[in-house]
C-alpha positions as CSV (number, residue, x, y, z in Angstrom):
1,M,0.0,0.3,-0.1
2,A,1.4,3.6,-1.3
3,R,2.2,5.7,1.7
4,E,0.8,9.0,1.6
5,T,3.4,11.9,1.7
6,A,2.5,15.3,1.1
7,E,-0.5,17.6,1.8
8,L,-1.8,20.5,-0.2
9,T,-5.1,22.5,-0.2
10,G,-7.0,23.4,-3.7
11,T,-10.0,24.3,-5.4
12,V,-12.0,22.2,-7.9
13,L,-11.9,22.9,-11.2
14,G,-14.5,20.1,-12.7
15,T,-14.5,16.5,-12.6
16,T,-14.9,14.0,-15.4
17,G,-16.0,10.1,-14.8
18,G,-15.0,10.0,-11.3
19,V,-11.9,12.3,-11.7
20,Y,-11.6,15.8,-9.7
21,E,-9.2,18.5,-11.5
22,V,-7.5,20.8,-8.8
23,E,-5.8,23.5,-8.6
24,T,-4.2,24.1,-5.6
25,E,-2.7,27.4,-3.6
26,G,0.6,27.2,-5.5
27,G,-1.4,27.3,-9.1
28,L,-0.4,23.5,-9.4
29,L,-2.7,21.6,-11.5
30,V,-3.3,18.0,-10.7
31,E,-6.0,15.0,-11.0
32,A,-7.5,13.5,-8.0
33,S,-9.8,11.0,-6.7
34,L,-12.3,10.7,-4.2
35,R,-11.2,9.0,-0.5
36,G,-13.4,5.8,-0.2
37,R,-14.2,7.4,2.7
38,L,-15.7,10.5,1.4
39,K,-17.9,8.3,-0.8
40,Q,-19.6,7.8,2.3
41,E,-20.6,11.1,3.8
42,Q,-23.9,12.7,3.5
43,R,-23.5,16.0,1.3
44,T,-26.2,17.8,-0.4
45,G,-26.3,16.8,-3.8
46,D,-22.5,15.6,-4.9
47,R,-20.3,14.7,-2.5
48,V,-17.7,17.2,-4.8
49,V,-18.6,20.1,-7.2
50,A,-16.4,22.8,-9.0
51,G,-15.6,25.5,-6.9
52,D,-14.9,23.0,-3.6
53,R,-12.2,24.4,-1.3
54,V,-10.4,20.5,-0.8
55,E,-7.4,18.7,1.0
56,I,-5.7,16.5,-1.1
57,L,-2.9,13.7,-0.6
58,R,0.3,13.3,-2.6
59,Q,1.0,9.7,-2.6
60,E,3.8,7.5,-3.0
61,D,3.0,6.4,-6.4
62,G,2.4,10.3,-7.3
63,S,-1.1,10.0,-7.5
64,Y,-3.6,12.5,-5.3
65,T,-6.7,12.0,-3.8
66,I,-9.2,14.3,-1.8
67,E,-9.2,13.6,1.6
68,T,-11.4,16.3,3.3
69,V,-14.1,18.7,1.7
70,R,-14.3,22.5,3.4
71,P,-17.5,23.5,4.6
72,R,-19.2,25.6,1.6
73,A,-19.8,28.8,2.1
74,A,-22.6,29.1,-0.4
75,E,-23.4,26.8,-3.2
76,L,-26.4,27.3,-6.1
77,V,-28.9,24.0,-5.5
78,R,-31.3,22.9,-8.0
79,C,-33.2,19.7,-8.1
80,A,-32.3,17.2,-10.0
81,P,-33.9,16.2,-13.2
82,G,-35.6,13.5,-14.1
83,R,-38.3,11.4,-12.5
84,G,-38.1,9.6,-9.1
85,A,-37.2,10.5,-6.0
86,K,-36.4,14.1,-6.2
87,R,-32.8,14.5,-4.8
88,A,-30.5,17.6,-4.8
89,K,-27.9,18.7,-7.5
90,V,-25.3,21.2,-6.7
91,I,-24.6,23.4,-9.3
92,V,-21.4,25.2,-8.0
93,A,-20.0,25.6,-4.8
94,N,-18.4,28.8,-3.0
95,V,-19.7,31.3,-5.4
96,D,-19.8,35.7,-4.6
97,Q,-22.5,36.0,-7.6
98,V,-24.6,34.0,-9.6
99,V,-24.6,35.8,-13.5
100,V,-27.7,34.6,-14.7
101,V,-27.7,34.9,-19.1
102,F,-30.7,35.0,-21.3
103,A,-31.3,35.6,-24.9
104,A,-32.9,37.9,-26.0
105,A,-34.2,36.1,-29.1
106,H,-33.2,33.4,-30.5
107,P,-33.8,31.1,-28.3
108,P,-37.0,33.9,-27.5
109,P,-36.8,35.0,-24.0
110,N,-38.7,32.8,-21.0
111,T,-39.8,35.4,-18.3
112,R,-41.2,32.2,-16.6
113,M,-37.8,30.9,-16.6
114,L,-36.2,33.7,-15.8
115,D,-38.4,34.1,-12.4
116,R,-37.5,30.7,-11.4
117,F,-33.8,31.2,-11.7
118,L,-34.0,34.3,-9.5
119,V,-36.3,31.9,-7.0
120,L,-33.6,29.8,-6.8
121,I,-30.9,32.1,-6.6
122,E,-32.7,34.1,-4.1
123,S,-33.3,31.1,-1.8
124,N,-29.5,30.3,-1.7
125,Q,-28.7,33.9,-0.5
126,I,-26.2,34.7,-3.3
127,P,-26.3,37.9,-5.2
128,A,-27.6,38.3,-8.4
129,L,-26.6,39.7,-11.8
130,I,-28.8,39.7,-14.9
131,V,-27.6,39.7,-18.2
132,V,-29.7,39.9,-21.5
133,N,-28.0,38.9,-24.4
134,K,-27.9,39.0,-27.8
135,I,-29.7,42.3,-28.1
136,E,-28.3,43.7,-31.7
137,L,-31.7,40.6,-32.7
138,V,-34.7,43.1,-31.2
139,A,-35.3,46.7,-30.6
140,E,-34.8,48.8,-27.6
141,S,-38.2,48.8,-27.5
142,E,-38.7,44.8,-27.0
143,L,-35.8,44.6,-24.6
144,E,-37.9,47.4,-22.6
145,S,-41.2,45.9,-23.1
146,T,-39.7,42.0,-21.7
147,F,-36.8,43.4,-18.7
148,S,-38.3,46.6,-17.6
149,P,-40.1,44.8,-14.3
150,Y,-36.0,43.6,-13.1
151,P,-34.3,46.8,-12.8
152,D,-37.5,47.6,-10.7
153,A,-37.9,44.4,-8.8
154,G,-33.9,46.0,-7.9
155,Y,-31.9,43.6,-9.9
156,E,-29.2,45.1,-12.4
157,V,-29.8,43.9,-15.4
158,L,-26.7,44.5,-18.2
159,R,-27.1,44.0,-21.7
160,T,-24.5,42.4,-24.1
161,S,-23.8,41.8,-27.4
162,V,-21.1,39.3,-28.8
163,K,-21.0,40.8,-32.4
164,T,-21.2,44.8,-31.0
165,G,-19.2,44.3,-28.3
166,A,-22.1,46.1,-26.4
167,G,-22.1,45.5,-22.4
168,I,-18.9,43.6,-22.6
169,D,-16.7,45.6,-21.1
170,Q,-19.0,46.5,-18.3
171,L,-19.4,42.6,-17.7
172,R,-15.5,42.2,-17.1
173,D,-16.0,45.0,-15.0
174,R,-18.7,42.6,-12.7
175,L,-16.8,39.4,-13.4
176,K,-13.2,41.3,-11.8
177,D,-11.9,39.5,-8.8
178,R,-14.8,37.9,-7.7
179,E,-16.2,34.1,-7.8
180,S,-19.2,34.0,-9.9
181,V,-21.1,31.8,-11.9
182,L,-23.0,32.1,-15.4
183,T,-26.0,29.8,-15.3
184,G,-29.0,30.4,-17.7
185,P,-30.9,28.3,-20.7
186,S,-29.2,26.6,-23.5
187,G,-28.2,28.4,-26.4
188,V,-28.0,32.2,-24.5
189,G,-24.4,32.4,-25.9
190,K,-23.0,31.4,-22.3
191,S,-19.9,30.5,-23.7
192,S,-19.5,33.2,-27.0
193,L,-19.6,35.6,-23.8
194,L,-17.1,34.2,-22.1
195,N,-14.9,33.4,-25.3
196,T,-15.1,37.2,-26.2
197,L,-14.2,38.2,-22.5
198,Q,-11.2,35.5,-22.9
199,P,-9.8,35.7,-25.9
200,G,-7.9,32.2,-26.4
201,L,-10.4,30.5,-24.2
202,D,-12.3,28.4,-27.2
203,L,-14.9,26.8,-25.3
204,R,-17.0,25.0,-27.6
205,I,-20.4,27.0,-29.0
206,G,-22.9,25.2,-30.0
207,E,-26.1,26.8,-32.9
208,V,-29.5,27.4,-31.6
209,S,-32.2,24.6,-33.4
210,G,-34.1,26.1,-36.4
211,T,-37.1,23.9,-36.0
212,V,-37.2,24.6,-32.1
213,D,-35.9,27.5,-31.1
214,K,-34.2,25.8,-28.5
215,G,-30.0,25.5,-27.6
216,R,-28.1,22.4,-28.1
217,H,-25.8,21.9,-25.2
218,T,-21.9,22.7,-25.3
219,T,-21.3,22.3,-21.7
220,V,-21.6,19.1,-20.0
221,S,-20.8,20.0,-16.8
222,A,-19.7,22.6,-14.3
223,R,-16.2,23.9,-15.0
224,L,-14.4,26.5,-13.3
225,I,-12.5,29.0,-14.9
226,R,-9.3,31.6,-14.1
227,L,-9.8,34.7,-15.3
228,H,-6.7,36.7,-17.0
229,F,-8.1,40.2,-15.3
230,G,-9.1,38.8,-11.8
231,G,-11.2,36.4,-10.3
232,W,-13.0,32.7,-11.6
233,V,-15.6,32.0,-13.6
234,A,-18.0,28.5,-13.6
235,D,-19.1,27.9,-17.0
236,T,-22.5,25.6,-16.5
237,P,-24.3,23.5,-18.6
238,G,-27.4,24.8,-20.2
239,L,-30.7,24.2,-18.5
240,R,-34.1,23.3,-20.0
241,E,-35.9,22.8,-17.4
242,L,-35.0,24.0,-13.5
243,G,-36.1,22.3,-10.7
244,L,-36.6,24.3,-7.4
245,W,-34.9,22.6,-4.4
246,E,-36.4,22.8,-0.9
247,V,-38.0,26.8,-1.9
248,D,-40.9,26.9,1.0
249,T,-44.4,28.0,-0.3
250,E,-44.9,30.2,2.7
251,R,-41.2,31.6,2.5
252,L,-42.0,32.1,-1.2
253,Q,-43.1,35.9,-1.6
254,D,-39.7,36.7,0.4
255,Y,-38.0,35.7,-2.6
256,F,-39.3,38.5,-4.9
257,P,-37.7,41.4,-3.7
258,E,-40.2,44.0,-4.9
259,F,-42.9,42.2,-2.6
260,R,-41.1,41.6,0.2
261,A,-40.4,45.2,0.6
262,R,-44.2,45.8,0.2
263,S,-45.1,42.8,3.0
264,H,-45.5,44.7,5.8
265,E,-48.2,47.3,4.1
266,C,-50.3,44.3,4.1
267,R,-52.9,43.7,6.4
268,F,-51.7,40.6,7.6
269,A,-47.5,41.6,7.2
270,S,-45.6,38.6,6.6
271,R,-48.4,36.1,7.2
272,C,-49.8,37.4,3.8
273,T,-49.9,35.4,0.3
274,H,-50.7,38.0,-1.8
275,T,-53.0,35.5,-3.3
276,H,-56.7,36.7,-1.6
277,E,-55.9,38.8,1.6
278,P,-57.8,42.0,1.7
279,A,-55.9,45.1,1.7
280,C,-52.9,43.2,0.5
281,A,-50.4,45.7,-0.4
282,V,-48.9,43.7,-3.3
283,R,-51.8,42.5,-5.2
284,L,-52.6,46.9,-4.9
285,A,-49.4,47.3,-6.6
286,V,-50.1,44.6,-9.7
287,D,-53.6,46.4,-10.0
288,A,-52.4,49.9,-10.0
289,G,-49.5,48.6,-12.4
290,S,-46.7,49.5,-9.8
291,L,-45.6,46.3,-9.7
292,S,-45.6,44.1,-12.6
293,P,-48.4,41.7,-13.8
294,A,-46.0,39.3,-14.9
295,R,-44.2,38.9,-12.1
296,Y,-47.5,38.3,-10.0
297,Q,-48.2,35.7,-12.6
298,S,-45.1,34.1,-12.1
299,Y,-45.5,34.1,-8.3
300,L,-48.9,32.6,-8.5
301,A,-47.6,29.7,-10.9
302,M,-44.8,28.7,-8.6
303,R,-47.1,28.9,-5.3
304,G,-49.7,26.4,-7.1
305,E,-46.7,23.7,-7.7
């Protein structure tokens, strides 16, 4: 049996087939396997994901094993896709912000899905930045009509175009010196944005299907990328469905910032569900046009699940 010789601390960049790529604090890139006893530990979702801080040991034969995984400061968790018993799927760990990317067109923006992303991010208590990509494909009036509810709700919305260069410098500034994750549906241009932000990255780019106007998956699992201008970003697979994990129905209204800000004005305050109660400030604001009816309908749809 090989004798353990040296211990190192590092960050998991990604995984393929049970092999984990780890970058140590000294900048060494190694491939490591999971220690046997770690496979028995109970953790949320996958035991080790991109972004995890780990302790690794170099064996006498030159191989590396992951011995321990440090507690996560933050994690982005969704419900794993597929039928059967529900289980958690951790997309990435230890990020400072989630950058959720949607396209202005091709594929057309599904704001109900965007609202689900934002609820997921809010429930994981991670700051969110919305990026609307491919803005060259639609008129300014259409962009405003579709996405104006989000700045009103308190979210920063950045508009970008790989073809024209619009918003690229601003996105670079938002990513600089932070640990971020880019997520969103398939085909919205996440990999194209990263290739533009960091020339030479050469992430694979897929075309959007002309028949169903949906993107094809080009990224197969989350992978952490070091940015030359400072910071890290996790590129993630495009999602065609988004299951919410452990989102309490009674707290759902708290994950809509514009509702949360008005709850104290409701007759029943924090106990108001904003569905039927009299003197509900949220429903009155929707009726008056000062809150987005579309966002409110998203809220009702999620409550009904």
